[in-house]
PLY file of the C-alpha trace (Angstrom):
ply
format ascii 1.0
element vertex 85
property float x
property float y
property float z
element edge 84
property int vertex1
property int vertex2
end_header
-10.12 -11.67 19.54
-11.11 -8.30 18.06
-14.30 -8.73 16.20
-17.06 -6.55 15.20
-20.68 -7.81 14.54
-22.54 -5.61 12.09
-25.99 -5.89 10.59
-26.45 -3.96 7.38
-29.51 -1.72 7.35
-31.36 -2.82 4.18
-34.61 -1.02 3.71
-37.01 -3.48 2.00
-39.04 -0.72 0.21
-35.79 0.58 -1.52
-34.57 -2.96 -2.40
-37.56 -5.29 -2.52
-35.78 -8.21 -4.10
-32.97 -8.47 -1.47
-32.81 -11.21 1.19
-33.14 -10.63 4.88
-30.07 -8.82 6.43
-27.29 -11.18 7.45
-25.05 -11.00 10.54
-21.60 -10.02 9.19
-18.51 -10.65 11.22
-15.40 -8.53 10.81
-12.14 -10.02 11.94
-8.90 -8.16 12.28
-6.14 -9.52 9.98
-3.80 -10.13 12.97
-6.43 -12.20 14.69
-7.35 -14.23 11.57
-6.06 -17.64 10.61
-2.86 -17.33 8.52
-3.10 -18.17 4.82
-0.67 -20.15 2.74
1.38 -17.67 0.69
1.65 -18.05 -3.09
5.00 -19.00 -4.47
6.63 -16.91 -7.20
9.24 -19.46 -8.14
9.31 -20.14 -11.79
7.27 -17.24 -12.87
10.05 -15.49 -14.72
10.43 -11.76 -15.48
7.57 -9.44 -16.15
7.48 -7.96 -19.60
7.35 -4.23 -19.64
6.41 -1.97 -22.43
8.63 0.91 -23.39
6.45 3.59 -21.79
6.30 1.63 -18.55
10.02 1.07 -18.56
10.60 4.81 -19.22
8.28 5.92 -16.48
9.81 3.56 -14.06
13.24 4.91 -14.96
11.98 8.41 -14.43
10.55 7.41 -11.08
13.87 5.89 -10.09
15.79 9.00 -11.07
13.32 11.28 -9.19
13.63 9.20 -6.03
17.47 9.20 -6.18
17.44 13.00 -6.70
15.02 13.57 -3.73
17.15 11.32 -1.52
20.35 13.24 -2.50
18.59 16.56 -1.83
17.38 15.25 1.57
20.95 14.13 2.38
22.32 17.56 1.42
19.70 19.33 3.55
20.46 17.13 6.59
24.16 17.74 6.20
23.61 21.43 5.81
21.41 21.56 8.94
24.04 19.69 10.93
26.58 22.32 9.85
28.93 19.81 8.17
28.96 21.56 4.80
29.75 25.12 5.80
32.38 25.50 8.41
32.67 28.93 10.01
36.18 30.02 10.90
0 1
1 2
2 3
3 4
4 5
5 6
6 7
7 8
8 9
9 10
10 11
11 12
12 13
13 14
14 15
15 16
16 17
17 18
18 19
19 20
20 21
21 22
22 23
23 24
24 25
25 26
26 27
27 28
28 29
29 30
30 31
31 32
32 33
33 34
34 35
35 36
36 37
37 38
38 39
39 40
40 41
41 42
42 43
43 44
44 45
45 46
46 47
47 48
48 49
49 50
50 51
51 52
52 53
53 54
54 55
55 56
56 57
57 58
58 59
59 60
60 61
61 62
62 63
63 64
64 65
65 66
66 67
67 68
68 69
69 70
70 71
71 72
72 73
73 74
74 75
75 76
76 77
77 78
78 79
79 80
80 81
81 82
82 83
83 84
């Protein structure tokens, strides 16, 4: 198990009302006990305002355009677009 024990350095003169330092234990998420996941059944759709809907549409268009440009560039580098005779 990957754990890390750490003791915070709390200076009493800077923080006189704080309790004594505690021994903190950090556990990696892969070594931790699995949690029960929340269910999203029955929640319905999320309401989006017009500006949010517009910005998501613009983001979708941008991502599609970037994907098409990447595909074009890959095909161009592979030499499939411009055949030399």
